[in-house]
C-alpha positions as CSV (number, residue, x, y, z in Angstrom):
1,M,19.1,184.9,288.0
2,A,20.3,182.7,285.3
3,L,19.2,179.2,285.3
4,L,21.9,176.6,285.9
5,P,22.0,173.6,283.6
6,K,20.2,170.6,284.9
7,V,22.5,167.9,286.1
8,V,21.4,164.3,286.1
9,L,23.1,162.5,288.8
10,K,23.7,158.8,288.1
11,K,23.4,156.4,290.9
12,K,26.8,154.7,291.6
13,K,26.7,150.9,291.2
14,T,27.5,149.0,294.3
15,M,30.1,146.4,294.5
16,F,27.5,143.8,295.2
17,E,25.5,144.5,292.0
18,S,28.7,144.3,289.8
19,D,29.7,141.0,291.2
20,R,26.2,139.6,290.8
21,R,26.3,140.3,287.0
22,S,29.8,138.8,286.7
23,I,28.6,135.6,288.5
24,F,25.6,135.4,286.2
25,C,27.7,135.6,283.1
26,I,30.1,133.0,284.5
27,I,27.1,130.7,285.2
28,I,25.8,131.1,281.7
29,L,29.3,130.4,280.3
30,L,29.7,127.3,282.4
31,A,26.3,126.1,281.3
32,F,27.4,126.4,277.6
33,V,30.7,124.7,278.3
34,S,28.9,121.9,280.2
35,A,26.4,121.5,277.4
36,G,29.3,121.4,274.9
37,I,31.2,118.8,277.0
38,A,28.1,116.7,277.3
39,L,27.6,116.8,273.5
40,L,31.2,115.8,272.9
41,M,31.0,113.1,275.5
42,R,27.8,111.8,273.9
43,Y,29.5,111.9,270.5
44,F,32.6,110.1,271.7
45,I,30.5,107.5,273.5
46,R,28.4,106.9,270.5
47,S,31.5,106.7,268.3
48,E,33.2,104.3,270.7
49,N,30.1,102.1,270.9
50,S,29.8,102.2,267.2
51,L,33.4,101.0,266.9
52,V,32.9,98.3,269.5
53,N,29.7,97.1,267.8
54,S,31.4,97.2,264.4
55,S,34.4,95.3,265.7
56,A,32.2,92.7,267.4
57,K,30.3,92.2,264.1
58,I,33.5,91.7,262.2
59,E,34.8,89.2,264.8
60,Q,31.5,87.4,264.8
61,A,31.5,87.1,261.0
62,R,35.1,85.9,261.0
63,S,34.3,83.3,263.7
64,S,31.2,82.2,261.7
65,R,33.3,81.5,258.6
66,Q,35.3,79.0,260.7
67,T,32.3,77.4,262.6
68,P,31.2,74.0,261.2
69,L,27.7,73.7,260.0
70,L,27.6,70.1,261.3
71,N,30.2,67.6,262.6
72,V,29.4,64.5,260.5
73,A,30.2,61.1,261.9
74,P,33.6,59.7,260.9
75,A,33.8,57.5,257.8
76,Q,34.8,53.8,257.9
77,L,38.5,53.3,258.8
78,P,40.6,52.2,255.9
79,M,42.2,48.8,256.0
80,E,45.2,49.8,253.9
81,L,46.1,52.8,251.7
82,P,43.0,55.0,251.5
83,L,42.7,54.8,247.7
84,V,39.4,54.5,246.0
85,G,38.3,54.4,242.4
86,K,39.1,52.2,239.5
87,N,42.5,51.0,238.4
88,G,44.2,52.4,235.3
89,E,45.5,55.7,234.1
90,D,44.2,58.7,232.3
91,E,45.5,60.1,228.9
92,Y,48.4,61.8,230.7
93,G,49.5,58.7,232.6
94,Y,48.0,59.8,236.0
95,P,46.3,57.1,238.1
96,L,42.6,57.0,238.2
97,Q,42.6,56.0,241.8
98,Y,42.3,58.9,244.2
99,I,42.6,59.6,247.9
100,D,39.6,58.9,250.2
101,K,39.6,62.1,252.2
102,P,36.9,61.1,254.7
103,A,38.9,58.0,255.5
104,I,42.0,60.2,256.2
105,L,39.9,62.3,258.5
106,S,38.5,59.2,260.2
107,L,42.0,58.1,261.1
108,L,42.6,61.5,262.8
109,W,39.2,61.3,264.5
110,H,40.1,57.8,265.9
111,K,43.6,59.1,266.9
112,K,45.3,56.6,264.6
113,Y,48.3,58.9,264.4
114,K,51.0,56.3,263.6
115,E,48.8,54.8,260.9
116,L,48.3,58.3,259.4
117,T,52.0,58.9,259.4
118,A,52.7,55.6,257.7
119,I,50.2,56.4,255.0
120,F,51.6,59.8,254.2
121,E,55.2,58.4,254.1
122,T,54.0,55.6,251.7
123,L,52.3,58.1,249.5
124,Q,55.4,60.3,249.4
125,K,57.5,57.3,248.4
126,N,55.1,56.5,245.6
127,F,55.3,60.0,244.4
128,E,59.1,60.0,244.5
129,T,59.1,56.9,242.3
130,D,56.5,58.2,239.9
131,Y,55.6,61.9,239.6
132,H,52.2,61.0,238.1
133,K,51.2,60.2,241.6
134,E,51.7,63.8,242.8
135,Y,48.0,64.3,243.6
136,W,48.0,61.5,246.2
137,V,50.2,63.5,248.6
138,Y,48.4,66.8,247.8
139,D,45.0,65.3,248.5
140,A,46.0,63.5,251.7
141,A,47.1,66.9,253.0
142,D,44.1,68.6,251.6
143,A,41.9,66.4,253.7
144,F,42.8,69.0,256.4
145,D,42.1,72.0,254.2
146,S,39.3,73.1,256.5
147,P,39.1,76.0,259.0
148,D,37.2,73.8,261.5
149,P,38.7,74.7,265.0
150,G,38.0,71.2,266.2
151,L,40.9,69.8,264.1
152,L,43.7,71.7,265.8
153,D,43.9,69.7,269.0
154,S,44.1,66.4,267.1
155,L,46.7,67.8,264.7
156,N,48.8,68.9,267.7
157,E,48.5,65.4,269.2
158,W,49.5,63.9,265.9
159,I,52.7,65.9,265.9
160,S,53.5,64.8,269.5
161,A,52.9,61.2,268.5
162,T,55.3,61.3,265.5
163,P,57.4,64.4,265.7
164,D,60.1,63.1,263.3
165,S,57.9,62.7,260.3
166,F,57.0,65.5,257.8
167,A,53.4,64.2,257.7
168,P,51.7,65.9,260.7
169,Y,53.5,69.2,260.0
170,L,52.3,69.2,256.4
171,A,48.8,68.5,257.6
172,R,48.8,71.2,260.2
173,C,50.2,73.9,257.9
174,T,47.5,72.9,255.3
175,Y,44.9,73.4,258.0
176,Q,46.4,76.8,259.0
177,V,46.3,78.1,255.4
178,A,42.6,77.2,255.4
179,V,42.1,79.0,258.8
180,A,44.0,82.1,257.5
181,S,41.9,82.2,254.3
182,A,38.7,81.9,256.3
183,Q,39.8,84.7,258.6
184,R,40.5,87.0,255.6
185,G,37.3,86.1,253.9
186,S,36.6,86.1,250.1
187,N,35.9,89.8,249.6
188,W,38.2,92.0,247.6
189,A,41.0,93.6,249.6
190,K,39.3,97.0,249.6
191,D,36.2,95.5,251.2
192,T,38.1,93.4,253.8
193,P,38.3,94.9,257.4
194,T,41.8,95.5,258.8
195,Q,41.0,93.2,261.7
196,D,40.5,90.3,259.3
197,F,43.9,90.9,257.7
198,Q,45.5,91.1,261.2
199,A,43.9,87.8,262.2
200,M,45.1,86.2,258.9
201,E,48.6,87.5,259.4
202,K,48.8,86.2,263.0
203,T,47.8,82.7,261.8
204,L,50.3,82.8,258.9
205,V,53.2,83.7,261.1
206,A,52.3,80.7,263.3
207,M,52.4,78.3,260.4
208,L,55.9,79.2,259.1
209,P,57.7,76.7,261.4
210,D,55.5,73.9,260.2
211,I,56.3,74.5,256.5
212,S,60.0,74.6,257.3
213,K,59.8,71.5,259.4
214,A,58.0,69.5,256.7
215,I,60.6,70.4,254.1
216,E,63.4,69.8,256.5
217,L,62.1,66.3,257.3
218,S,61.2,65.5,253.7
219,P,63.2,67.6,251.3
220,L,61.5,66.0,248.3
221,C,58.0,66.8,249.5
222,V,56.7,69.1,246.7
223,A,53.3,69.1,248.5
224,A,55.0,71.2,251.2
225,Y,56.2,73.7,248.6
226,R,52.7,73.9,247.2
227,V,51.4,75.0,250.7
228,K,54.3,77.4,250.9
229,L,53.2,79.0,247.7
230,K,49.7,79.5,249.1
231,Y,51.2,81.1,252.2
232,L,53.4,83.4,250.1
233,M,50.4,84.3,247.9
234,L,48.4,85.4,251.0
235,V,51.3,87.6,252.3
236,N,52.0,88.8,248.7
237,D,55.7,88.0,248.7
238,K,56.6,88.1,245.0
239,E,60.3,87.2,245.5
240,G,59.4,84.4,247.9
241,K,57.0,82.9,245.4
242,D,59.7,82.9,242.7
243,W,62.2,81.2,244.9
244,A,59.6,78.6,246.1
245,I,58.6,77.6,242.5
246,R,62.3,77.3,241.5
247,D,63.0,75.0,244.4
248,A,59.9,72.9,243.7
249,I,60.7,72.5,240.0
250,K,64.2,71.5,240.8
251,I,62.8,68.6,242.9
252,C,60.2,67.7,240.4
253,P,60.5,69.2,236.9
254,S,57.5,67.2,235.6
255,C,55.0,68.1,238.4
256,F,51.9,69.8,237.2
257,Q,49.9,71.0,240.2
258,V,52.6,73.0,241.9
259,R,53.0,75.0,238.6
260,V,49.2,75.6,238.7
261,T,49.5,77.0,242.2
262,Y,52.2,79.3,241.1
263,L,50.2,80.5,238.2
264,Y,47.3,81.4,240.5
265,S,49.8,83.4,242.7
266,I,50.9,85.6,239.8
267,T,47.5,86.5,238.3
268,P,46.9,90.3,238.1
269,R,44.7,90.3,241.2
270,W,47.5,88.7,243.2
271,G,50.1,91.3,242.1
272,G,51.3,89.5,238.9
273,S,50.3,89.9,235.3
274,Y,49.3,87.9,232.3
275,E,52.7,88.6,230.7
276,E,54.4,86.9,233.7
277,M,52.0,84.0,233.4
278,E,52.7,83.7,229.7
279,S,56.5,83.9,230.2
280,F,56.3,81.1,232.9
281,I,54.2,78.9,230.6
282,E,56.5,79.4,227.6
283,D,59.5,78.3,229.8
284,T,57.7,75.0,230.8
285,P,58.7,72.2,228.4
286,V,55.7,70.1,227.4
287,S,58.1,67.3,226.6
288,L,58.4,66.7,230.4
289,N,54.7,66.2,230.9
290,A,52.0,66.2,228.2
291,K,49.6,67.8,230.8
292,F,51.6,71.0,230.6
293,K,49.7,71.9,227.5
294,L,46.8,72.8,229.8
295,L,48.7,75.5,231.6
296,K,47.9,78.2,229.1
297,G,44.3,77.6,229.9
298,Y,44.8,79.2,233.3
299,I,45.2,82.7,231.7
300,Y,41.8,82.2,230.0
301,L,40.4,80.9,233.3
302,D,41.4,83.9,235.2
303,K,40.0,86.3,232.6
304,A,36.8,84.3,232.6
305,T,36.6,84.4,236.3
306,L,36.8,88.2,236.3
307,L,34.1,88.4,233.6
308,Y,31.9,86.1,235.6
309,S,32.4,88.2,238.7
310,S,31.2,91.2,236.8
311,K,28.1,89.2,235.6
312,N,29.2,89.2,232.0
313,F,28.3,85.5,231.7
314,S,28.2,85.2,227.9
315,E,31.7,86.7,227.5
316,A,32.9,84.6,230.4
317,L,31.6,81.5,228.7
318,N,33.3,82.4,225.4
319,T,36.6,82.9,227.2
320,I,36.6,79.7,229.2
321,E,35.8,77.8,226.0
322,K,39.3,78.7,224.9
323,A,40.7,76.9,227.9
324,C,38.4,73.9,227.4
325,S,39.7,73.7,223.8
326,L,43.1,72.8,225.1
327,G,41.8,69.5,226.5
328,D,39.5,68.0,229.1
329,H,40.5,69.4,232.5
330,W,38.3,69.5,235.6
331,E,39.0,73.1,236.5
332,F,38.1,74.4,233.1
333,L,34.9,72.3,233.0
334,Y,34.0,73.5,236.5
335,H,34.2,77.1,235.5
336,R,32.4,76.5,232.2
337,A,29.6,74.9,234.3
338,Q,29.3,78.0,236.4
339,C,28.8,80.1,233.3
340,K,26.2,77.7,231.9
341,R,24.4,77.7,235.2
342,A,24.3,81.5,235.3
343,L,22.9,81.4,231.7
344,K,20.3,78.8,232.9
345,D,21.7,76.0,230.8
346,Y,21.3,73.6,233.7
347,D,21.6,70.4,231.7
348,G,24.8,71.6,230.1
349,A,26.2,72.7,233.4
350,L,25.4,69.3,235.0
351,A,27.1,67.4,232.1
352,D,30.3,69.5,232.6
353,L,30.2,68.9,236.4
354,N,29.7,65.2,236.1
355,K,32.7,65.0,233.7
356,A,34.8,67.2,236.0
357,L,34.1,64.8,238.9
358,E,35.2,61.9,236.7
359,L,38.5,63.7,236.3
360,R,38.7,65.0,239.9
361,P,36.3,62.9,242.0
362,N,37.1,64.4,245.4
363,S,36.9,68.1,244.4
364,I,34.8,70.0,247.0
365,D,34.4,72.9,244.7
366,V,32.9,70.8,241.9
367,L,30.6,69.0,244.4
368,A,29.3,72.3,245.7
369,E,28.6,73.6,242.2
370,R,26.9,70.4,241.2
371,M,24.7,70.6,244.3
372,R,23.7,74.1,243.4
373,V,22.7,72.9,239.9
374,L,20.8,69.9,241.2
375,L,18.8,72.1,243.5
376,L,17.8,74.3,240.6
377,Q,16.6,71.1,238.9
378,R,14.8,70.0,242.1
379,Q,16.8,66.8,242.2
380,W,16.8,66.7,246.0
381,L,18.3,63.3,246.7
382,P,21.5,63.6,244.6
383,A,21.8,67.2,246.0
384,G,21.6,65.8,249.5
385,N,24.3,63.2,248.7
386,D,26.6,65.9,247.5
387,M,25.9,68.0,250.6
388,L,26.8,65.0,252.8
389,S,30.0,64.4,250.8
390,I,31.0,68.0,251.3
391,L,30.3,68.1,255.0
392,R,32.3,64.9,255.6
393,V,35.5,66.8,254.5
394,T,34.8,70.6,255.0
395,P,32.0,71.0,257.6
396,A,32.4,74.9,257.5
397,N,32.1,75.0,253.7
398,P,30.4,78.3,252.8
399,D,28.4,76.8,249.9
400,A,27.0,74.1,252.2
401,K,26.0,76.8,254.7
402,A,24.3,78.9,252.1
403,L,22.3,75.9,250.6
404,Y,21.7,73.9,253.8
405,D,18.1,74.9,254.5
406,T,17.1,74.4,250.9
407,V,18.6,70.9,250.8
408,V,17.0,69.8,254.0
409,K,13.5,71.2,253.2
410,G,13.7,69.7,249.7
411,L,14.6,66.2,251.1
412,I,11.8,66.3,253.6
413,Y,9.3,67.4,250.9
414,E,10.4,64.7,248.5
415,G,10.5,62.0,251.2
416,W,7.0,62.8,252.3
417,E,5.7,62.8,248.7
418,K,7.2,59.3,248.2
419,H,5.4,58.2,251.4
420,K,2.1,59.6,250.2
421,S,2.5,57.8,247.0
422,G,3.0,54.5,248.9
423,D,6.7,54.2,248.2
424,D,7.9,54.0,251.8
425,E,11.2,52.4,250.9
426,S,12.2,55.3,248.7
427,A,10.8,57.7,251.3
428,L,13.0,56.4,254.1
429,K,16.0,56.3,251.8
430,I,15.6,60.0,251.2
431,L,14.8,60.9,254.8
432,N,17.7,58.9,256.1
433,I,20.0,61.1,254.1
434,A,18.2,64.1,255.4
435,A,18.8,62.8,259.0
436,E,22.5,62.5,258.4
437,I,22.5,66.2,257.3
438,A,19.9,67.5,259.9
439,P,20.0,65.1,262.8
440,E,18.3,67.6,265.1
441,N,15.4,68.5,262.9
442,K,12.3,67.5,264.8
443,D,9.9,67.7,261.9
444,L,12.1,65.3,260.0
445,A,12.4,62.9,263.0
446,N,8.6,62.9,263.5
447,R,7.8,62.2,259.8
448,R,10.4,59.4,259.6
449,A,9.2,57.8,262.8
450,W,5.6,57.8,261.5
451,I,6.7,56.0,258.3
452,I,8.8,53.5,260.2
453,A,6.0,52.7,262.7
454,N,3.4,52.3,260.0
455,R,5.2,50.4,257.2
456,K,2.7,47.8,256.1
457,D,5.3,45.6,254.5
458,K,7.3,45.4,257.7
459,A,4.4,45.4,260.2
460,P,5.1,43.0,263.0
461,D,2.7,40.7,264.8
462,I,3.4,41.7,268.4
463,G,0.4,39.8,269.9
464,E,0.8,39.8,273.7
465,N,4.4,40.9,273.5
466,N,5.7,37.3,273.9
467,I,8.5,37.9,271.5
468,L,11.6,35.9,272.2
469,E,13.7,36.5,269.1
470,P,14.1,39.7,266.9
471,P,13.6,39.7,263.2
472,D,16.8,39.2,261.2
473,D,16.0,42.2,259.0
474,F,16.9,45.7,260.4
475,Q,13.9,47.4,259.0
476,E,11.5,44.8,260.5
477,M,13.3,45.1,263.8
478,Q,13.1,48.9,263.7
479,T,9.3,48.8,263.0
480,L,8.8,46.3,265.8
481,D,10.8,48.6,268.1
482,Y,8.5,51.6,267.3
483,N,5.3,49.6,267.8
484,L,6.5,48.2,271.1
485,A,7.5,51.7,272.2
486,R,3.8,52.7,271.8
487,K,3.1,50.3,274.6
488,G,6.1,51.4,276.6
489,Q,7.8,48.0,276.3
490,Y,11.3,49.5,276.5
491,S,13.0,46.7,278.4
492,L,11.8,44.2,275.8
493,I,13.1,46.5,273.1
494,V,16.5,46.6,274.7
495,N,16.6,42.8,274.9
496,L,15.6,42.4,271.3
497,W,18.2,44.9,270.0
498,S,20.9,43.2,272.1
499,K,20.1,39.9,270.4
500,F,20.0,41.6,267.0
501,I,23.4,43.2,267.6
502,E,24.9,39.8,268.5
503,K,24.1,38.7,265.0
504,H,24.8,42.0,263.3
505,P,27.6,43.7,265.2
506,N,28.5,46.1,262.3
507,E,25.0,47.6,262.1
508,G,25.6,51.1,263.6
509,R,21.9,52.1,263.5
510,A,21.1,49.2,265.8
511,Y,23.2,50.7,268.6
512,L,21.4,54.0,268.0
513,E,18.0,52.4,268.4
514,R,18.9,50.5,271.5
515,G,20.3,53.7,272.9
516,G,17.0,55.3,272.5
517,A,15.3,52.5,274.5
518,Y,17.9,52.9,277.2
519,Y,17.2,56.6,277.4
520,H,13.4,56.0,277.9
521,L,14.3,53.6,280.7
522,G,16.4,56.4,282.4
523,R,19.6,54.5,281.9
524,I,21.5,57.4,280.5
525,K,25.0,56.0,280.8
526,E,24.1,52.9,278.7
527,A,22.3,55.3,276.2
528,L,25.5,57.4,276.0
529,N,27.6,54.3,275.3
530,D,25.4,53.2,272.5
531,A,25.2,56.7,271.0
532,Q,29.0,56.9,271.0
533,K,29.3,53.4,269.4
534,A,26.8,54.5,266.7
535,C,28.9,57.7,266.1
536,E,32.1,55.7,265.8
537,M,30.4,53.5,263.2
538,G,29.5,56.5,261.0
539,I,26.0,57.5,262.2
540,T,25.8,61.3,262.7
541,E,22.7,61.1,264.8
542,G,24.7,59.0,267.2
543,C,27.3,61.8,267.5
544,V,24.6,64.4,268.2
545,H,22.9,62.3,270.8
546,A,26.2,61.4,272.4
547,K,27.0,65.1,273.0
548,Q,23.5,65.7,274.4
549,L,23.7,62.7,276.8
550,A,27.2,63.6,277.9
551,K,26.0,67.1,278.9
552,R,23.1,65.6,280.8
553,L,25.3,63.3,282.7
554,E,27.6,66.2,283.6
555,H,24.6,68.2,285.0
556,N,23.5,65.2,287.0
């Protein structure tokens, strides 16, 4: 019998086994999909967090550029036009007197809006009579060339107080240009975040009505056209800049500074060219104003600035020398000093800066550069004075912020060295300047208090504390105060300071000291009143203490 082929019978799969495998595959697939979704979600969350964090950092940096380093106490109120300096004219016929910017700001601080308006209108009339006085109106407006947010409310109140004058509109648009510039920052366009450009543009749009209103109310106000040029430069409106300078020149063919502003606006980095600058300068007749011979120097100045930025200091110096050869001009001297400082010629830099400040005494840029050079020479006290002058006008100044700690530490060091050498008078002079700059520095306060309490030449004889009359000298009274405080005799201190103030009502520091005694007695309201009075009289420590005491009263 033949053998039949062996048949292998396969077992048929059940429906259950087939479904089980399909379900398993689906589970595996879903697991992979879920993992992928989780990874994508994590990526998007991280990206979003990164964007949020980056945006927050950009906003924080922008806000920091506008935040004041310190709000210095207001300067003394001017009794008349806030002009300081000696009488006479320079070689170009321009007055040597210049605007006291801290006094202008003090008027705003004290809400003297009508007085401010009257001053601006008088300065404008002086300019319309004599173009050589063009800087007076510029500088009065430039007192508000600060991004400090604290200025805005007062500027708004000023407009409400005198809405029919060009003055407050000119001041507010000057302020807004400063805000817009701070919002943008000083980096090259390629390194500037989009958010900063957007913030700048928003501010610039808001300021347009102010420029138009200022020109409408005072058609001959070239200072308003100068601000308009700054606005047009920031928005890069080439045609607008050309129209603005034509209008300004029609009003004042002999004005110098508005032409300088236009030249800045057509440098290559602002969309112009050296050929355009040269053409504009050639069309400017020197016969109208001898100072026009300096305009060509701004081409050399721009080239030198770019060389300086690329750290080619020797070539930058050679280039700016060509500008300086045209005549003494503060901007050329200022930039030459920067080059000399970079090349470690500190004496030469300081000489240039001192000369520049003779020509332009209220220039914040020159003061900041001189402060930098003085610090390199370890001249702490003059550097401290320059720091204080800067903060009185532009409390958010970036140079002041960058050098602040160095200045304060240097002043404390020098003051204490003077004390150790036995020269307490010089020590206190230095530490008092430091206290105006750093009123909340505890180390400084302790060192100064120690010197005051232990001055041998002012040491009081307090005996059994039967003191009926205060010394007539402030320093003696201050030392007496500190010695009585060691014994807790605060009521007696208050009485003595009150009698002293009756004789010396203009001594702001006396109110500050009496306020301290009131504080130790728990009489916070009286302490606050004295701190505010000291602040109004120009004592920065009083302003700081007034804020602290006001907060304490609120919490109570």
